[in-house]
C-alpha positions as CSV (number, residue, x, y, z in Angstrom):
1,X,14.5,17.6,-4.9
2,X,11.2,16.8,-6.7
3,X,13.0,18.5,-10.2
4,X,15.8,15.8,-10.0
5,X,13.3,13.0,-8.1
6,X,16.0,12.7,-5.2
7,X,15.0,9.8,-2.9
8,X,14.1,11.7,0.2
9,X,11.5,13.2,-2.1
10,X,10.5,10.6,-3.9
11,X,9.3,8.9,-0.5
12,X,7.9,11.6,1.0
13,X,5.6,12.4,-2.1
14,X,4.6,8.7,-2.1
15,X,3.6,8.6,1.5
16,X,0.9,10.8,0.6
17,X,-0.6,8.7,-1.8
18,X,-3.8,7.0,-1.8
19,X,-6.1,4.7,-3.8
20,X,-3.0,4.6,-6.3
21,X,-1.8,2.1,-8.5
22,X,1.9,0.8,-8.3
23,X,3.4,0.0,-11.3
24,X,6.9,-2.4,-10.5
25,X,9.1,-2.8,-13.7
26,X,9.8,0.1,-16.3
27,X,10.8,-2.2,-19.1
28,X,8.6,-2.0,-22.8
29,X,5.6,-3.7,-21.4
30,X,5.9,-1.6,-17.8
31,X,6.1,1.9,-19.9
32,X,3.4,0.8,-22.1
33,X,0.8,0.3,-19.3
34,X,2.1,3.4,-17.4
35,X,1.3,5.6,-20.8
36,X,-2.2,4.2,-20.7
37,X,-2.6,4.7,-16.6
38,X,-1.4,8.0,-17.4
39,X,-4.2,9.0,-20.2
40,X,-6.9,7.9,-17.3
41,X,-5.5,10.5,-15.0
42,X,-4.3,7.4,-13.1
43,X,-1.8,8.3,-10.0
44,X,0.9,6.5,-10.1
45,X,4.2,5.5,-8.3
46,X,6.4,3.0,-9.9
47,X,9.4,0.6,-8.5
48,X,12.5,0.1,-10.9
49,X,15.1,-1.5,-9.9
50,X,17.2,0.5,-12.7
51,X,18.5,3.9,-12.6
52,X,19.9,3.9,-15.8
53,X,16.7,2.2,-17.4
54,X,15.9,4.7,-20.3
55,X,12.4,4.5,-19.3
56,X,13.3,6.5,-16.3
57,X,13.5,9.6,-17.2
58,X,10.7,9.4,-19.7
59,X,8.6,8.6,-16.8
60,X,9.8,11.3,-14.7
61,X,8.7,14.1,-17.9
62,X,5.3,12.5,-17.7
63,X,5.5,13.7,-13.9
64,X,4.7,10.0,-12.6
65,X,6.8,9.1,-9.0
66,X,9.4,6.7,-9.7
67,X,11.0,4.9,-6.6
68,X,14.7,3.4,-7.5
69,X,14.0,0.0,-5.4
70,X,13.7,-3.6,-5.2
71,X,10.2,-4.7,-5.8
72,X,11.1,-7.4,-3.7
73,X,12.0,-5.7,-0.5
74,X,8.9,-5.4,1.5
75,X,10.5,-1.7,2.2
76,X,9.9,-1.0,-0.7
77,X,6.3,-2.1,-1.2
78,X,5.9,0.0,2.0
79,X,7.6,3.1,0.2
80,X,5.6,2.8,-2.6
81,X,2.6,3.3,0.1
82,X,1.0,-0.4,-1.0
83,X,-1.0,-0.1,2.6
84,X,-3.0,2.6,0.5
85,X,-2.9,1.5,-3.0
86,X,-5.5,0.1,-4.5
87,X,-4.1,-2.1,-7.1
88,X,-0.1,-3.2,-8.0
89,X,1.2,-4.7,-11.3
90,X,4.2,-6.9,-11.4
91,X,5.1,-6.3,-15.0
92,X,8.7,-7.4,-14.8
93,X,10.3,-10.1,-16.6
94,X,11.4,-12.2,-13.2
95,X,8.3,-14.6,-13.2
96,X,9.4,-15.7,-9.3
97,X,9.9,-11.9,-8.5
98,X,6.6,-11.3,-9.9
99,X,4.6,-13.7,-7.9
100,X,6.8,-12.5,-4.7
101,X,5.9,-9.0,-4.9
102,X,2.0,-10.3,-5.6
103,X,2.3,-12.8,-2.4
104,X,4.0,-9.4,-0.4
105,X,1.3,-6.8,-1.2
106,X,-1.9,-9.5,-0.3
107,X,0.6,-9.8,2.4
108,X,0.4,-5.9,3.4
109,X,-2.5,-5.3,1.7
110,X,-5.3,-7.8,1.4
111,X,-7.5,-5.6,-0.1
112,X,-5.3,-4.5,-3.3
113,X,-5.9,-5.9,-6.7
114,X,-3.3,-8.0,-7.9
115,X,-2.5,-8.1,-11.7
116,X,0.6,-9.9,-12.6
117,X,2.8,-11.1,-15.7
118,X,4.0,-14.4,-16.3
119,X,5.6,-15.8,-19.3
120,X,4.2,-18.8,-19.2
121,X,0.2,-18.9,-19.5
122,X,-0.5,-22.5,-17.8
123,X,1.4,-21.4,-15.0
124,X,-0.1,-18.0,-14.7
125,X,-3.7,-19.8,-15.0
126,X,-2.8,-21.8,-12.1
127,X,-1.4,-19.3,-9.9
128,X,-4.6,-17.3,-10.8
129,X,-6.3,-20.5,-9.4
130,X,-4.4,-21.5,-6.4
131,X,-3.3,-18.2,-5.1
132,X,-5.2,-15.0,-4.1
133,X,-3.9,-13.4,-7.4
134,X,-6.7,-11.3,-9.1
135,X,-4.9,-11.3,-13.2
136,X,-1.8,-13.3,-14.0
137,X,-1.2,-13.3,-17.3
138,X,1.1,-13.7,-20.2
139,X,2.3,-11.2,-22.4
140,X,2.3,-13.6,-25.6
141,X,-0.9,-15.1,-25.1
142,X,-2.4,-11.9,-25.2
143,X,-0.5,-10.2,-28.2
144,X,-1.0,-13.5,-30.1
145,X,-4.6,-13.1,-31.0
146,X,-3.8,-10.1,-32.5
147,X,-0.5,-10.8,-34.2
148,X,-3.0,-13.7,-35.8
149,X,-5.5,-11.4,-36.9
150,X,-2.6,-9.2,-38.6
151,X,-1.3,-12.3,-40.7
152,X,-4.1,-12.6,-42.3
153,X,-4.7,-9.0,-43.5
154,X,-6.8,-7.8,-40.7
155,X,-6.7,-4.5,-39.8
156,X,-6.4,-4.8,-36.0
157,X,-7.7,-1.9,-33.6
158,X,-7.2,-3.6,-30.5
159,X,-7.5,-7.0,-28.3
160,X,-8.9,-7.7,-25.1
161,X,-9.8,-10.8,-22.9
162,X,-13.3,-10.7,-21.6
163,X,-14.1,-13.1,-19.4
164,X,-11.6,-15.4,-20.3
165,X,-12.5,-15.0,-23.6
166,X,-9.9,-13.2,-26.3
167,X,-11.6,-10.4,-28.4
168,X,-10.1,-8.9,-31.3
169,X,-11.3,-5.1,-32.4
170,X,-10.8,-4.8,-36.3
171,X,-12.1,-3.0,-39.1
172,X,-13.7,-4.4,-41.8
173,X,-15.0,-3.4,-45.3
174,X,-18.7,-4.3,-45.6
175,X,-20.2,-4.4,-49.3
176,X,-22.8,-2.3,-50.4
177,X,-25.5,-5.0,-50.5
178,X,-24.5,-7.0,-47.4
179,X,-26.6,-7.3,-44.3
180,X,-24.6,-5.2,-42.0
181,X,-24.9,-2.5,-44.3
182,X,-26.1,0.5,-41.7
183,X,-25.8,-1.9,-38.9
């Protein structure tokens, strides 16, 4: 059952998880987030609605527990053991579904860290402020500084938002006699 990811095995396995992250949505963004979590040895349970999603097999090949279920149903969150999870990431392209998961997760586990994707950055900011959501983000807003830096010929290494301010890490050549030499 484990080898083939049967529903019964995944339910039992998920019930044993503690302080794990629940990742909702295994699209392009969700899979990239999953890769980062796996790289840090973070225990993850994935909720994905479509069994035919090509990322399901890739996630299972990484020994990640994938539940084929609708994240908007309380039973799906319960099966993913939301009551004992440390965080939930709603990464689908369904803004209303992501919002519903955020609210339901907080209701089922008041201590859970809630991170949700929204396409509209202004709405994301309002929701984060008005509701008990730890982080609401717009993927395009996070990527924009990096894309702009790349357009300017900068060798971009990464980007991050720290204290609400976007920072881009890039590589730059420093002339031999410049004040930055040796620092």
